[in-house]
Steps between C-alpha positions, in 0.01 A plus 500: 500500500628848420371854536574762235489867600493765227652843554500702178736324261645281774342185637617313807439129531517358849613141479673269747750373242799711604420454869601134471847605379663688790796617290256670259240616749349828389235621259375495143363772272365490148571833331325580171726752327345792316837579342551152357147365475589170665482366856800416715511263794691652789639283778609668822729353764484712815806531721535292814446803723200632312203578727185627331349596837784723619427872526870583463590263222853479369526561127697252291685498169294349219672272249311473170572174317442472126400151378326440830345177367837330542713734710263584785497150657879481470614846606234575758594184689872568450458847648344348811797270562757768412339699779540207740854408399660823373287763673404688185229763561138393500300600193169463324540279192268575206479241223355628170351198325300418187338182636623299202802419286280488188631772262140599434475608864857550615614813312842541661673528161284803421491654848875482563625613157565864423327697223664508158421604144444136405261418785281195449200373699745290701757771581520863614280529809754609764375858533140387541607242757691771687184710503318204653763468772520870578134599470314185602692224676732699726220730628282191566777335702593814693136580578431150634823411676767670710742531208756781506480713181872581522604135537370337181708233326443347155629151416502345154665194349595429139255701289375656822865595555483688169211702637682593824778722354250648255302608807816649652569706190147620432350538851795532735298610801237226498711241687780538749655165417516309170616140462549347154574128527657338193355773275474478125573834336389385155334624294564877508837464670599839355254669734715398796841551341444825309174677571478509877705585804451321829362739762771573758259463791403140409722201543436199278571178689 
């Protein structure tokens, strides 16, 4: 049994699924994007010290994971144990998922690739996806949870790693931290090597 609550373009489904996985215990949102015209499934892992009933709640960094369908279960759980073993700071982990690996539903190739003169229906949606993050997803997260606006981190792997430095170059103030894991810079490698300068205030890890 599940209960779906609608709030404008965002719906919240209360389900016990994540509650049976302590390492992933948190929340779930379905966000229907006006910018993109497609829904995204957002998985939230709340920090160990998170207390929704506290009147003086601590705010936490929020780590936004691209390819949340595969990376959220891995990295959200890893963050928990890195906190136990290596004492890294607690954080809210936000997995941005498509709910499928079917290319008809999972549009990562389009969403993570930058615009170009030879755009096709499968490439060139990075700016629109950035609008979704900046105007829709991040405000939804920061309105619902105790997420610090000055402590946002973006993580992307492979093609998602292509999107991360593009974000750094085009919207340098949106995230404090940017992590590109095993990024592919192709196609449009020239954008990174010739047409853009890395903002001095952002460190690419």
